[in-house]
C-alpha positions in Angstrom: 96.5 91.3 122.8 98.3 93.5 120.1 101.4 92.3 121.3 100.9 88.8 121.3 99.6 89.2 117.6 102.5 91.1 116.9 104.9 88.4 118.3 103.2 85.9 116.5 103.2 87.8 113.2 107.2 88.2 113.5 107.5 84.6 114.2 105.5 83.6 111.3 107.6 86.1 109.0 110.9 84.7 110.0 109.5 81.0 109.7 108.2 81.9 106.2 111.4 83.5 105.0 113.3 80.3 106.2 110.7 78.0 104.3 111.1 80.0 101.2 114.8 79.9 101.3 114.8 76.1 101.7 112.8 75.8 98.6 114.6 75.1 95.2 113.8 77.3 92.3 112.7 76.2 88.9 116.2 76.7 87.4 117.8 74.2 89.8 116.9 71.5 87.4 119.3 72.9 84.6 122.4 71.4 86.3 120.6 68.0 86.3 120.1 68.3 82.4 124.0 68.3 81.8 124.7 65.0 83.5 123.3 64.5 86.9 120.4 62.7 86.1 119.6 61.4 89.7 119.9 64.5 91.3 115.9 64.5 92.3 115.8 61.0 93.3 116.1 61.6 96.7 112.6 63.6 97.2 111.0 61.8 94.1 110.4 63.1 90.8 108.8 66.4 92.1 111.5 67.0 94.7 110.8 68.4 98.1 108.1 70.9 96.9 105.2 68.9 98.2 105.5 69.5 101.9 107.6 72.7 101.9 105.0 74.2 99.4 102.0 73.3 101.8 103.9 74.6 104.7 104.5 77.9 102.8 101.1 78.3 102.1 99.9 77.5 105.5 102.4 80.2 106.8 101.4 82.7 104.2 97.6 82.5 105.0 98.6 82.9 109.1 100.8 85.9 108.0 97.9 87.3 106.1 95.7 86.8 108.9 97.9 88.3 111.6 98.2 91.3 109.5 94.5 91.8 109.1 94.3 91.4 112.9 97.3 93.9 113.6 95.7 96.4 110.9 92.2 96.3 112.9 93.9 96.8 116.2 95.7 99.9 114.7 92.4 101.1 113.2 90.7 100.8 116.6 93.5 102.8 118.4 93.4 105.5 116.0 89.6 105.9 116.4 89.9 105.8 120.1 90.3 109.5 121.7 93.4 109.9 123.6 93.0 110.6 127.5 94.5 114.2 127.3 93.3 115.1 124.0 89.7 116.1 123.7 87.7 114.7 120.7 87.0 117.3 118.1 83.4 116.2 118.0 83.0 117.0 121.6 84.3 120.3 121.3 81.8 121.0 118.3 79.0 120.0 120.4 80.3 122.2 123.6 80.6 125.2 121.2 77.1 124.6 119.6 75.2 124.9 122.9 72.7 127.6 122.8 73.1 130.6 125.0 70.9 133.3 126.5 71.0 136.7 124.9 72.1 139.5 127.2 70.8 137.3 130.2 67.4 137.6 129.1 65.5 134.5 130.1 62.2 133.2 128.8 59.6 134.1 131.3 57.2 131.3 130.6 59.8 128.5 131.6 61.4 130.5 134.6 61.3 128.7 138.0 59.6 130.9 140.7 61.7 132.6 142.9 61.2 132.0 146.7 61.9 134.9 149.0 63.9 134.7 152.2 60.8 135.0 154.4 59.0 132.1 152.9 56.4 133.9 150.8 56.1 133.1 147.2 
């Protein structure tokens, strides 16, 4: 699943770069002020900003969503213990198990010992 999100993320990033490069900047109208009065009439007075700006916004939102999904996958992978490496919390629990002192057991909780001939 993470690979699918990564492939989509890269495709969106490439499309976003292409869309940004296709758009005209704010300084592109300076040349029209010096004699090219009809330079923006092909796309209307606003230029081609309507469709390209909307698509840029959609792709930016999709890029943000896939970034969050990939960050979630990365955090889940870092929280999961590795197969060959024991978890530090498990090691602490194993080290904190109470042990008997010098082999002396509590006589009240000791199980009865059966003798070999069957007598108790």
